[in-house]
N, C-alpha and C positions, 0 to 999 in steps of 0.2 A: 697757358702752359705751366706757369708757376703753380697754379691751384691743382693742376693735374698731377704734378710731381708730389705735392703734399699728400694728396689722396692715395697715390701709389705707395708712399712710405707708410701710411696708416694701415693699409691692407697687408703689406709685408709684415709689419709688427704684429698684427692680429694673428696671422698665420703662424708666425714663430711661437707666439705665446700659447696658441691652441695646441701646437705640437708638443709643448712641455706639459700642458694641463691634462691632456688625454692619458699619458702614461701615469701621471700622479693619481688620477682617478682610478685607473686600473690597479695601481698599487694598493690604494685604500680598499678596493673590493677584494684583492687577494688577501689582505690582512684579515678582513672580516671572515672570509672563507676559511682561513686557517684557525681562527679562534672559535667560530661557531661549532664545528664538530667536537672540539674539546669540551665545550659547554654541554653539548648533547650527550657526550659520553659520560659526563659527570652525573647526569640525572639517572637514578636507578629506575628500572622498569619493574613495576609490581606484578605485571602479568607474564613476565618471562619465566618459563618453567624452571624449577630448581631440581637438580638430579636427586636430592634427598627429600623432595616433596615438602619443603618448608614454606610454601607460598601462603598458606592460611593456617590459623591456629589449629583447626581440626585436622587437616592433613599432616601437619607437623607432629602432633601427638599420636596420630595413628601410626605414622612411620616410626616414631620413637618406641611405641609399645611393641611394634613388630620386631624391631631390633632387640628389645629386651626378651621377647619371646624366643628369638633365635640365639639367646645368650651372647649377643654381640655387643658388649658394653663399650667397646672401642668406637663402634659406629654410633651407639646411643649418645655418647658424650658430645657428638657434633650437634646435638639439639639443645645444648646448654651454653649459656654465655659464660665462658671460663676466663674472661679477661683479667679478673682479679684473683684467680685461683693460682696458688703457688704451692708446690710445683704442679705443672699441667698434668703430670702423670696421675694425679688424684681425680681427673675428669671421669674416667670409666667407673671408678668406685662410686663417685657421686651420682652418676647416671644409673648405676645398679640400685642405689638406695632409693632414688626417685621412682624407679620402676616398681620396687617392692611396696613403696608407700601407696602408689596409685592402684596397684593390683589388690591391696588389702583394704582399700577404702571402698566400702559398698555404696557410698553416696556419689562416687565419681562416675560420671557417664560421659565418655569421650564424644558421643554424638551430640551433646548439648553445646559444644564449642562452636564458635562461628566458623563458617566455611567461606567467609569473605576475605579477600586479600587485605582489605583495610580493617579487618577486625569487626567487633560488635560496636556499632555507633551509639547504642542505647544503654550501655552499661555505666555511664557516668564517669568513665575513666578517660585518660588522654587518648588521642586518636591512635597512638602507636603502642597501646598497652591494653591487654585483655586479662581478665581473671581466669586462672586455671582451676584452683580449688582452695578451700580453707580448711584448717585442721584445728582441733582443740588439744593443746599439750599443756599439762599442769595448770589448767584454768586459764590459759592464754590462747588467743586466737592468732594463728599464723596463716597468712594468705600468700599463696604462690601466684606469680603473674608471668604471663608471656609478653615478650617485648619484640616489637618489630625493629629489625636492624638492617643496615645496608652492608651487603657483602659483594664487593666488586660493582657490577652493574645490576644487581638484583636486590630485592627486598625480601627478607626471610624472617621467620618467627622463631625465637629461641626462648628458653626459660631465662628470665631476667637475672642479671648478676646478683641483685639483692635477694632474689628468691633462692639462688644457688647457695648463698651464705646461710640460709635457714635450714638447709638439708641436714646438717649434723644435729640440729635440735629435734628434727622429726625422725631421727634414726630409731627411736624407741617404737615408733609405729610399724617399723619393718620387721620386728621380731615375731616369733611364733605366737599365735593366738592361744588362749587358754584351751580351746578345743584341740588344737594340734598337739599340745603338750600331753594330753591324756590319751591320744590315739597311738596305735602301734606304729613303729618307725616305718615299715614298708608302705603304709597308707599315706604317710607324709612325704617320704622321699621319692617314691615313684610318681611319674607324671605321664599324662596322656594329653597330647596336643597342648602342652604348656600348663595344664591344670593338674593339681595333685589328685591322686587316686581317690582320696576320701571325699573330695568335692564332687567327683562324678557319682560316687555311690550315694552321697547325700542328695544330689539332684534327682537321681532315679527314685530313691525312696520318697522324696517329697512329691514327685510326680504321681507315684502310685497312691500315696495317701490322699492327695488332693483329688485325684480322679474318683476314688471311692467316696470321699466326703461329698463331692459335687453331685454324684449320682444319687446318693442318699437324700440330699437336699431336694433334688429334682423329683424323686418319688414322693417325698413328704409334701412338696408343693402340689403335685397332682392329687394326692389324697385330700388335702385341705380344700382345694378348689373344686373338687368333683361335686359336692352338694350345691355350690353356687351355679356351676354350669348345668347341672340337672334341672335346676329351677328356672334358669334364664338361658336355656340352650339356644333359642332362636337368636338372641341378641349376642351372646358371647362366642358362639360357634366353637363347640368342643374340639373339633378336629384342628382348627386354627390354633387354639390354645395348646394342644399337644405339640404342634409344630414349633411353638414359641419356647417350649421347655428346653430344647437342645441349645439354642443360642444363649438362653439365660444360664444354663449349666456351664457353658464355656466362659461366659463373663465372670461367673463366680470363681471358676478354676483359675483363670488368668490372674484375678486379684489375689488369690491365695498363693499362687506360685510366685508372684511378684514379691510378696512378703517373705517367702522362703529364700529367694535370691538375696535379699538384703541380709538375712541371718547367715547364710552360707558364705557370701562374699566371694564368688568366683573371680578369676583374673579379669582385668579390665576388658580385654578383647573378647573373651568368652561371655562376659557379662553384657557387653554391647550386642553381641550376636543374639543372646537369649532375649534381651529386651526388644530387639527388632522382631523376633519371631512372636513374642507375646503381643507386641503392638499389632502385628498382622492378624493374629487370632482374635484379639479383642475388638479391633475395628470391624473386621468382617462379621463377627458374631453380632455386634451392634447393628450393622447394616441388615443382616438377616432378620433381626428382631423388628426393625422398622419395616421390612418387606412384609412380614406377617401382619403388622398393623395395617398396611395398605390393603392386604387381602381381606382382612376383617371388614374394613370400611367398604370395599368393593362388594363383598357378599351382602352386607347390610343394605346398601343402595339397590343392588339387584333384587333382593327380596321384596323391596317396597315398590318396584316398578310394575306398571301394568303389563299384562301378558302380551298385549299388542305392541309394546315398545321393545320388541326383540332386537331392533337395530341398536338400541342403547346397551342392552344387556349382553348382546353377542359381539358387538363391534367396538362401540365407543368406550365402555367401561374396561374391557380387557386391554384395549390399546392404552388407555389412560393409566391403568394400573401398571402395565408393562413399562410404559415410559417413565413413570415415577420410580419403578424399581431400577431401571437403567441409570437414572440420574443418581439414585442412592448408591448404586454400585460404583459409578464414576467418581462420586465424591469420596467414597470409601477408599478407592484406589489412589486418589490424590492425597488423601490423609495418610495412607501407608507410605507413599513415596516421600511425602514431607517428613514423616516420622523417621524415615531411614536416612534423612539428611540430604536428599536430592532437591534441586531447584525445580519447582513445579511451574515457574513462569515460562520456561522454554517449552515444556510439554503443552501448556495451554496455548501458546502461540502457534505451535505446530498443528494442534487440533483445530484451531481457528482457521488456518489456511486450508487444511484438509476438509473441514466442514463446508467452506465456500465452494471448493471443487466438487464435492458430492452434491451439494444443492444445485449447482449449475447442471451437473450431469443428469440428475433425477428431477428436473424441473416439472415435467408433466406428471410424474408420479406424485410429487409433493402437491401440485395443483389439485389433483384428484383427491388426495388425502385431506387437504383443507376443505375442499368442496364437500367431501363426505362428512367431515366434522360439522360443517355448516348445516347440512341437511339433517343430521342426527340431533344437533343441538336445537335448531329452530323448530324441528318437527312439523313441516308443512304437510307431510303425509306420513302415515305409519304403515307397517306391514299389514296387508289385508284391506287397505283403503282403495276404493274405486275413484279414479281421478282422470283428469284430462291434462295432457302434457304435449306441447309441441304439435298440436293438431291431431293427436291420437288419444284414445281412451283405453284404460285397462286397469287391472288390479295389481297393486304393488305386492310383489312376491318376496323380495329381499332388498335390504338397504345395507350395502357393505361399505368398506372404507374406500374402495376404488370406484365402484359402480353401483347403480341401482337397477334391479331387474323387475320388469313389469309384464304381466300376462295380458295380451290384448283380447278383444272379443273373438278373434280368429283362433284363439288358443295357442298363439305363438308367444315366445318370450323375447322381449325387446330389452337389450342391455344398453343403458345410457351412462356414459362416464359422469361421475359426480361433478366434475368441473363444469360440464354443460347443464346437468340436471339442476344444479343449485342456482343457475341463472335463468331458468325457464319460468314462464308464467304458469303456475300450477293451479288447477281448479279441483279442489277436493270435494267430491260429492258425498263422501262419508261424513263430512262435518255438518251436513244440513240437519237442522232441528225439525224441519217440515218440508213438504214438497209442493211446488207450484202447479196448480191446476188452471190452465188458461187456454181452453179451446175457443174457436170463433165459430158462431152459428151464422150461416149465410142463408137468409130467407129469400124466397122468390120476390121479384119486383112487383108482382101483382097481389102481394099479400095485403089485406085490408089493415088499416091502423088499429082497429079494435082487436084483431087477432094478434098483432104484434104486442099490444099491451097485455093480452091474456097470456101470450107465450112468455113474456118477461116475468109476469107474476108466477107462472107455473115453474119456470126454471129456478127462480129465486127461492120458491118454497122447497124445491128438491134439494137445493144447496143448504138451506137452513135446517131442514129436517134430518139431514144425515149427521150422525154423531161424530164422524171422523173429519168433518169439514169445518174450517174456520171461515165463516161467511160475513165477518164484520165489515163495516164500511159499505161500499156499493159493489156487491159481488157480480152484478150483471149490468153492462153498459151498452147503450145503443150508440155506436161510434161512427158508422159510415153508411153513406148511401152511394153505391156505385152503379155503373151501367147495368150490372147483372143481378145485384142483390142488395138486401138490407143486412148490415153486419151487426151482430150482437156479440160482444166480447165478455167472456167469463174471467173473473179475477178472484181466485180463492186459493186457500192452502189446505192440503190434506195433512192432518196432524199425525204424521209418521215420517221416520227417516229410513224405513225399510222399503226398498224399491219394489219388492214383490207385493207387499201389502198395498203400496200406492197403485200398482197396476190393477189389483182387485177392486179397490175403491173407485178408480177411474172407470172401470168397466161398469160398475153399478150406476154411477152417475150418468154416464152416456146412455145406458139403456133407459134410465128413468126419463132423460130428456127426450129420447126418441118416442117413448110411450106418450109423453105429454104432447109432442107435436102431432102424433096420430090422433089423439083424443080431441085436439083443437083443430084438426084438419089444416095444419100449417105445413107447407111443403118447403123443402130446402132447395136452393137454386142449384142448377146443374149447368156447367159451362156449355155454351152453344158453339157448335162448329158447323160451318157452311162449306159445302163443296159445290162450286159453280163450274159447269161445262161450257166452254165457249161455243157460239153458233158459227155456221159456215160463213155467214155474212161478216162476222167479226174477223174471221180468218182470211176473208177475201177469196173464198173458193166457191165455185159453182158446183152445186151438188149434182152428181150423176145418179141414175136410178139405183145403182148399188149403194152409193153413199147415202141416198135418201132412205133406202130401206134400213141401212145400218143406223141412221140417225133416229129413226122412229123407235128402234128397239133400245137406244141408249138412254140412260137416266139423265134428266135435265137438271134437277137440283134436289137436294135433300137436306134434312136437318137431323 
């Protein structure tokens, strides 16, 4: 009993202690729950959208230039780190100076800035710092930087405070250019879409001059290349070279206009738009030029093909050329999207998923397509070939990308899907270099051995004397002695691949063999058929006079 009392006291003590420990543990958890959200709130979110679009260096400068374009210097000042600027009222003035500096700098292209919230990781700078632009002032290089800062729970990009301090030194770059000082005031003062009137007139004039120059260069190119194309017209394909002139002209024009833009120096946003248009024209002109090269190669290969390889020239080569053109166009499209500053990885991922869906939906069509490519590339048969396929014979009429059409001996057209045709065992009779002549001569069983020898010698001489027969080796063999005949097998080749000519030669040979058999009095065996009429005794019937009379008139046996 004493021991039981001790145990009971220990149990009570454990229960009391546990009743205190449980609230303490809950209190600790409550403390962690109170402190953890504060820590989470303190961490800024780089992906949280900023109302002023300052999440990436590129978006921040686009928004800044748009504010400058709208003459909203107060808004533009919010893209500058003004912590060390006193008084703060100078912020809009500094923002206006930066806008003028960037708009007048023909080398500044806002589209080159990083569009990554973390900035450009390959510029050799700190992770929170990106280069904006550098300028030459009085022989010194001044570089402006963008700095990633924390604003509340967001990460934003601003012009760094040390770069803001350099803006007064760059103020000289924001003054009128020498060209503007010589122009009438209305051309400088009036603006259209944020650009001065003289800039629009200069761009239009430059476009007209470049267009005329590029057309003149294109005509000169045709004049210079004409003697070469006349001499080597089959190889160079004059019509294809004519098609290549226009893309070349656009490439030259884009290059010249790009130089004119650097001289005219339109505002940054207009400059960015013009450069995007020029990149579109340049990349597409280059793609068209590559497509013309693909056509020239296709024409050259087609000209060297055999006439009977129509399947290759009509189906495979156009498909291959079209596929290469589609790939070139797709790459050009991606290049344009990339040049415009968009992320192409998302587009490629979406196209990959879409491609899988299309492949699954068009599985049979793709299977027939690859079967057609296999038939066309392996060339087991060509158009016009007489072949045996799947237990049928016929002449190949057409080999397409989806199916192959064959005209049978009944003059019907059989269409076989290429997925099946490519797996069939094909016997191409048109590929024979010679044709097998192998009839069997069945001599009567009562033919004397001397006549057999004479017949062998006569038939061998017929084969050896004919100019169209290859009788090397043993052309005639005594192979079998059956119940009805002595068998002589002929094994020779007629030296032709033309079936009609083979039939004529076969007729001549068979007639000569028949003439030899007549001359030697050798007869051919004829299959014997016996017809036996059963007697009345075999049937167990007693003949009556009428039956007897009928049986006397019935045939008994015949051969």
